[in-house]
C-alpha positions as CSV (number, residue, x, y, z in Angstrom):
1,M,100.0,77.3,147.5
2,P,99.3,77.8,143.8
3,E,101.3,80.5,142.0
4,D,99.4,83.5,140.6
5,W,99.7,82.5,137.0
6,E,97.7,79.4,137.7
7,N,94.6,81.6,137.9
8,A,94.7,81.8,134.1
9,G,96.9,78.8,133.0
10,F,99.8,78.2,130.7
11,G,100.0,78.8,126.9
12,L,102.5,78.7,124.1
13,Y,102.9,81.3,121.3
14,I,104.8,80.5,118.2
15,H,105.7,83.3,115.8
16,W,106.1,82.7,112.1
17,P,107.5,86.0,110.8
18,F,107.0,85.7,107.0
19,C,104.3,87.3,104.8
20,Q,103.6,87.4,101.1
21,A,103.3,91.2,101.4
22,K,103.5,93.8,104.2
23,C,100.1,95.4,104.9
24,P,100.4,99.2,105.2
25,Y,98.7,99.4,108.6
26,C,100.7,96.5,110.1
27,D,103.3,97.1,112.9
28,F,103.8,93.4,113.7
29,N,107.1,91.7,113.2
30,S,106.5,90.4,109.7
31,H,108.9,90.2,106.7
32,V,108.7,89.5,103.0
33,V,111.5,87.2,101.7
34,A,112.1,85.4,98.4
35,K,112.9,81.9,99.9
36,I,112.3,80.2,103.2
37,D,114.2,77.0,104.4
38,Q,111.2,75.6,106.3
39,Q,113.1,72.6,107.6
40,A,115.7,74.9,109.2
41,W,112.9,76.8,110.9
42,A,111.2,73.6,112.0
43,K,114.5,72.4,113.6
44,A,114.8,75.7,115.5
45,Y,111.2,75.6,116.7
46,L,111.5,72.0,117.9
47,G,114.7,72.9,119.8
48,E,113.0,75.9,121.5
49,I,110.1,73.8,122.5
50,E,112.5,71.4,124.2
51,R,114.4,74.2,125.9
52,V,111.2,75.9,127.3
53,G,109.7,72.5,128.2
54,A,112.7,71.7,130.4
55,E,112.0,74.6,132.7
56,T,108.2,74.3,132.7
57,Q,108.1,70.5,133.1
58,G,104.8,69.1,134.3
59,R,102.7,72.1,133.5
60,V,99.4,71.5,131.8
61,L,99.4,73.3,128.4
62,R,96.0,74.9,127.7
63,S,96.6,76.6,124.4
64,V,98.9,76.9,121.4
65,F,98.8,79.9,119.0
66,F,100.6,80.1,115.7
67,G,100.8,83.8,115.0
68,G,102.7,86.0,112.6
69,G,103.3,87.1,110.0
70,T,101.3,84.5,108.1
71,P,101.5,81.0,109.6
72,S,99.2,79.6,106.9
73,L,102.3,79.9,104.7
74,M,103.9,77.1,106.8
75,D,104.1,73.6,105.3
76,P,101.5,71.5,107.1
77,K,104.2,68.9,107.7
78,I,106.1,71.4,109.7
79,V,103.0,72.3,111.8
80,D,102.5,68.5,112.3
81,Q,106.1,68.1,113.6
82,I,105.7,71.1,116.0
83,I,102.4,69.9,117.4
84,T,103.7,66.4,117.8
85,K,106.7,67.8,119.7
86,I,104.5,69.9,121.9
87,R,102.3,66.9,122.9
88,A,105.5,65.0,123.8
89,T,106.8,67.9,125.9
90,W,103.8,68.9,128.1
91,P,100.7,67.3,129.4
92,T,97.9,69.0,127.5
93,A,94.4,70.0,128.6
94,N,91.6,67.8,127.4
95,D,90.1,70.9,125.6
96,I,93.5,72.3,124.4
97,E,93.0,75.1,121.9
98,I,95.4,75.1,119.0
99,T,94.9,78.1,116.8
100,L,96.6,79.0,113.5
101,E,96.3,82.5,111.9
102,A,95.5,82.4,108.2
103,N,95.0,84.7,105.3
104,P,91.9,83.9,103.2
105,T,93.6,83.1,99.9
106,S,92.8,80.1,97.9
107,V,96.4,78.8,98.2
108,E,96.3,78.9,101.9
109,A,92.8,77.6,102.2
110,G,94.0,74.5,100.3
111,R,96.1,73.6,103.3
112,F,93.3,73.8,105.9
113,V,92.4,70.0,105.8
114,D,96.1,69.2,106.4
115,Y,96.4,71.6,109.3
116,R,93.3,70.0,110.8
117,A,95.0,66.6,110.4
118,A,98.1,67.9,112.1
119,G,96.1,68.9,115.2
120,V,95.1,72.5,114.6
121,N,91.5,72.9,115.9
122,R,90.8,76.6,115.5
123,V,91.6,79.0,112.7
124,S,91.7,82.8,112.9
125,M,91.3,84.4,109.5
126,G,92.5,87.9,108.6
127,I,89.6,88.9,106.3
128,Q,89.7,92.6,107.4
129,A,87.0,93.9,105.0
130,L,84.1,92.5,103.0
131,N,84.4,94.7,99.9
132,D,87.2,94.8,97.3
133,T,87.7,98.6,97.3
134,D,88.6,98.6,101.0
135,L,90.6,95.4,100.8
136,K,92.8,97.2,98.2
137,L,93.2,100.3,100.4
138,L,94.3,98.0,103.2
139,G,96.9,96.3,101.0
140,R,95.3,92.9,101.2
141,L,96.1,90.3,98.5
142,H,92.7,88.6,98.5
143,S,89.3,89.7,97.1
144,A,86.1,89.6,99.1
145,D,84.8,86.7,97.0
146,E,88.1,84.7,97.6
147,A,87.7,85.4,101.3
148,M,84.2,84.0,101.3
149,R,85.3,80.8,99.5
150,A,88.2,80.4,101.9
151,F,85.9,80.9,104.9
152,E,83.6,78.2,103.6
153,I,86.5,75.8,103.3
154,A,87.6,76.7,106.9
155,R,84.2,76.2,108.4
156,N,84.0,72.7,106.8
157,A,87.4,71.8,108.1
158,F,87.2,73.3,111.7
159,D,84.6,73.5,114.4
160,R,86.0,76.8,115.5
161,V,86.7,79.6,113.1
162,S,87.2,83.3,114.0
163,F,87.8,86.1,111.6
164,D,89.1,89.7,111.9
165,L,87.5,92.9,110.5
166,I,88.9,96.4,110.7
167,Y,86.5,99.4,111.0
168,A,86.8,103.2,111.0
169,R,88.5,102.8,107.6
170,Q,89.0,105.5,105.1
171,N,85.7,107.1,103.9
172,Q,83.7,104.5,105.8
173,S,80.3,105.7,107.0
174,L,78.5,104.5,110.1
175,K,75.7,103.0,108.0
176,E,78.3,101.1,105.8
177,W,80.0,99.6,108.9
178,E,76.6,98.6,110.4
179,A,75.7,96.8,107.2
180,E,79.1,95.1,106.9
181,L,79.0,94.0,110.5
182,K,75.6,92.5,110.1
183,Q,76.8,90.6,107.1
184,A,79.8,89.4,109.1
185,L,77.6,88.2,111.9
186,S,75.4,86.3,109.4
187,L,78.5,84.3,108.4
188,A,80.3,84.0,111.8
189,I,80.5,80.7,113.6
190,D,81.5,81.5,117.1
191,H,84.1,84.4,117.3
192,L,84.8,87.8,115.8
193,S,87.7,90.2,116.4
194,L,86.7,93.7,115.5
195,Y,89.5,96.3,115.5
196,Q,89.3,100.0,115.0
197,L,92.0,101.1,112.5
198,T,94.9,102.7,114.3
199,I,97.7,104.6,112.6
200,E,101.0,103.4,114.0
201,G,104.4,105.1,113.5
202,G,106.8,103.2,111.3
203,T,104.1,101.8,109.1
204,A,103.3,102.8,105.5
205,F,100.0,104.3,106.8
206,G,101.9,106.1,109.5
207,D,104.2,107.7,106.9
208,R,101.3,108.7,104.7
209,Y,99.4,110.1,107.6
210,E,102.4,112.3,108.7
211,A,102.6,113.5,105.1
212,G,98.9,114.4,105.0
213,K,98.2,111.8,102.4
214,L,95.8,109.5,104.3
215,A,92.5,111.1,103.6
216,G,89.0,110.2,104.8
217,L,89.8,108.8,108.3
218,P,86.8,109.2,110.6
219,D,87.0,111.8,113.4
220,E,86.8,110.8,117.1
221,D,83.0,111.2,117.3
222,R,82.3,109.0,114.2
223,A,84.8,106.3,115.4
224,A,83.1,106.4,118.8
225,D,79.7,105.9,117.2
226,M,81.1,103.0,115.3
227,F,82.4,101.4,118.5
228,E,79.0,101.8,120.2
229,A,77.1,100.5,117.2
230,T,79.4,97.5,117.2
231,Q,78.5,96.6,120.8
232,V,74.8,96.9,120.3
233,I,74.7,95.0,117.0
234,C,77.0,92.2,118.3
235,N,75.0,91.9,121.6
236,D,71.7,91.6,119.6
237,A,73.2,88.8,117.5
238,G,74.4,86.8,120.5
239,F,78.1,87.8,120.1
240,P,78.7,90.0,123.1
241,S,82.2,91.5,123.7
242,Y,84.2,89.6,126.3
243,E,87.2,91.9,125.6
244,V,87.3,95.3,124.1
245,S,87.8,94.1,120.5
246,N,86.7,90.5,120.8
247,H,83.2,89.1,120.5
248,A,82.1,85.5,120.9
249,R,79.1,83.2,121.5
250,A,79.0,82.1,125.2
251,G,81.7,79.4,125.8
252,S,83.6,80.2,122.6
253,E,86.0,82.8,123.9
254,S,89.6,82.3,122.9
255,I,91.4,80.3,125.6
256,H,94.8,81.6,124.4
257,N,93.8,85.3,124.5
258,R,92.2,84.9,127.9
259,I,95.6,83.6,129.2
260,Y,97.1,86.9,128.2
261,W,94.3,89.0,129.6
262,Q,93.9,87.1,132.8
263,Y,97.7,87.3,133.3
264,G,98.7,83.7,133.1
265,D,102.0,82.4,131.9
266,Y,102.9,82.0,128.3
267,A,106.1,81.1,126.5
268,G,107.0,83.0,123.4
269,I,109.0,81.2,120.7
270,G,110.2,82.8,117.4
271,P,111.6,86.1,116.3
272,G,110.0,89.0,118.2
273,A,107.9,86.8,120.4
274,H,107.3,87.9,124.0
275,G,106.6,85.7,127.0
276,R,105.7,85.8,130.7
277,L,107.1,83.0,132.7
278,T,107.1,82.2,136.4
279,V,110.2,80.3,137.4
280,N,111.2,79.4,141.0
281,G,108.7,81.9,142.3
282,S,109.8,84.9,140.2
283,R,107.9,86.2,137.2
284,Y,110.0,87.1,134.1
285,A,109.4,89.0,130.9
286,T,111.1,87.3,128.0
287,E,112.0,88.7,124.6
288,T,113.6,87.4,121.4
289,P,115.6,89.0,118.6
290,L,113.3,90.7,116.0
291,A,115.2,89.9,112.8
292,P,114.3,86.4,111.6
293,G,117.9,85.7,110.4
294,A,119.3,86.8,113.7
295,W,116.9,84.7,115.8
296,L,117.6,81.6,113.6
297,A,121.3,82.1,113.8
298,Q,121.2,82.5,117.6
299,V,119.2,79.3,118.1
300,N,121.6,77.4,115.9
301,K,124.7,78.8,117.7
302,T,123.6,78.9,121.3
303,G,120.7,76.5,121.6
304,S,118.4,79.3,122.8
305,G,116.3,81.9,120.9
306,E,115.7,84.0,124.0
307,G,117.2,87.5,123.7
308,S,116.5,88.8,127.2
309,R,114.9,87.8,130.5
310,T,113.9,90.5,132.9
311,A,112.6,89.9,136.4
312,L,109.4,91.9,137.0
313,L,109.0,93.9,140.2
314,L,105.7,93.5,142.0
315,H,104.7,97.0,141.0
316,D,105.3,96.1,137.3
317,Q,103.3,92.9,137.7
318,D,100.4,94.8,139.3
319,T,100.5,97.3,136.4
320,E,100.5,94.7,133.7
321,F,97.7,92.7,135.5
322,L,95.4,95.8,135.5
323,L,96.4,96.8,132.0
324,M,95.5,93.4,130.6
325,G,92.7,92.3,132.9
326,L,90.6,95.5,132.6
327,R,90.2,94.9,128.9
328,L,88.0,91.9,129.9
329,H,84.3,92.5,130.3
330,E,84.4,90.5,133.6
331,G,87.2,92.7,135.0
332,V,89.8,91.7,137.6
333,D,90.0,90.3,141.1
334,L,91.9,93.0,143.1
335,N,93.0,90.3,145.6
336,R,95.6,89.2,143.0
337,L,97.4,92.5,143.4
338,S,100.5,92.6,145.7
339,N,98.9,95.5,147.7
340,P,95.2,95.5,147.0
341,S,94.6,98.0,149.8
342,S,96.9,100.7,148.2
343,L,95.5,104.1,149.2
344,S,96.3,105.8,145.9
345,L,94.7,102.9,144.0
346,R,91.5,103.1,146.1
347,N,91.3,106.8,145.7
348,N,91.7,106.5,142.0
349,I,89.0,103.8,141.9
350,N,86.6,106.1,143.8
351,D,87.2,109.0,141.5
352,L,86.6,106.9,138.4
353,S,83.6,105.2,139.9
354,D,82.1,108.6,140.6
355,L,82.4,109.4,136.9
356,G,80.6,106.1,136.0
357,L,83.7,104.7,134.2
358,I,84.4,101.7,136.5
359,T,82.6,99.6,139.0
360,L,83.8,97.7,142.1
361,T,81.8,94.8,143.4
362,D,83.1,92.4,146.0
363,N,86.7,93.4,145.1
364,T,86.1,92.7,141.4
365,L,87.0,95.8,139.4
366,S,85.6,96.2,135.9
367,V,85.2,99.0,133.3
368,T,81.6,100.1,132.5
369,P,80.3,100.4,128.9
370,K,80.7,104.2,129.3
371,G,84.4,103.6,130.2
372,Q,85.3,101.1,127.5
373,P,85.8,103.7,124.7
374,L,87.9,105.6,127.1
375,L,89.9,102.6,128.4
376,N,93.4,104.1,127.9
377,G,92.5,107.2,129.8
378,V,90.8,105.1,132.5
379,L,94.0,103.0,132.9
380,R,96.2,106.1,133.1
381,Q,94.1,107.6,135.8
382,L,93.8,104.3,137.7
383,L,97.6,103.8,137.8
384,A,98.5,107.4,138.6
385,D,100.4,107.8,141.9
C-alpha cells in the first residue's frame, strides 16, 4: 500500500544562507559575510545529498529548489556539481523541476546561462517592486530598470521564470498596486508570487514598527481590497491563484511548492533547512542548525548536518496537512486524515460552511474566496477541539 507522502511526491530543498545585504522585512535565515569558501560548502552539500540519499534510496525525485539567502551568488560550477550528484543519487522524474532563486542584479543575471547549462530549468526572481522609490524602502540593491534587464536575460535563458512582488507597501494606494500588477502581468511568463507585506518580529521593519517609525502602512480594509483586486486582475489575465499567494497559467504551477502544500516528503539540506521525511512507516520533522558556521562545522565533524529529528504524532500530521493543504485552491482530501470522521472536525466544518468560508464536496474540503483573506482564522476555528 502506498505511503501517504506519495500523494504529493518527494522533493529536495537546498538552503544557501548568504546575501549581499539583509532586507529589512526579511525573517529568513540569511547572513551577510565578507568571504565564502564555496568549495567547502560544495563538499558539505554533496555529503548531505549522499547521506539523505542512502535513506531515501529508489525514490523518484520530482523537484529541487535552491533557496536562501541568495542562491544566485553561488558559483555555477558548484550548482553543476550539486545537480550532477543529485542525478547520480536518485532516479528523477522526466519533468523534474529544478528551481534557483535569484536577485535581479546584472552580476547575478550574468550567471543565468551557466545555471541553465548546469541543469537549472526554472528561476524565481525576487523583484519585489517595479519602482525605484519602493525598492529603496524595501532595502533592495537593484533598480527597476536593472530588474527588467535581468528579467529579459532570464526569459531568454529559461522556459520557466517566476518573479515575486510585495504589495500593501508603505504609502501604496489601491490604484497604484492595480497598475503595478497589470504591468507585472504584461511581463510574466507563467508564474507570479504576490505577497502582502507582513511585519515580522526580529526584523529591521519589526523594530521600526514597534518604535512607531514605519509610517504609511495600509489598514486592514485597504490591504483586503488589494488582496481582492489581485485575485480579479490575475484571473482576468489567465493567472488564477492556485495557492493563497501564488498565481500561474494552467499547468505552470510550481511542482516543488505543491509538494509542500500537498504534504509530500521533502529533504531539507543546509543551515536552517526544514524537512519532512517518512522513514520505515513513520513521518519525521527534521531541522538543521541555523548558523552557517555551526552547520558547516557539524557536517565536517559528524558527517550529518541534521540537528534534530522528531517523530510526528498522527494528530500533528493531520494539523500540518490541513494547515498546508487548505492554502491550495483545490483544497484537501479528508480521506488522508488519520480520523476523517472526527466529530469535532465535522462540527467545525459545518459551522464554517454555514458562514460561507469553506465548502465540502465529496470529502474534498476547500476554502471559499470569501474565506481566503481570513484563512488564519478559518484554520484556527477548523482545528479547535
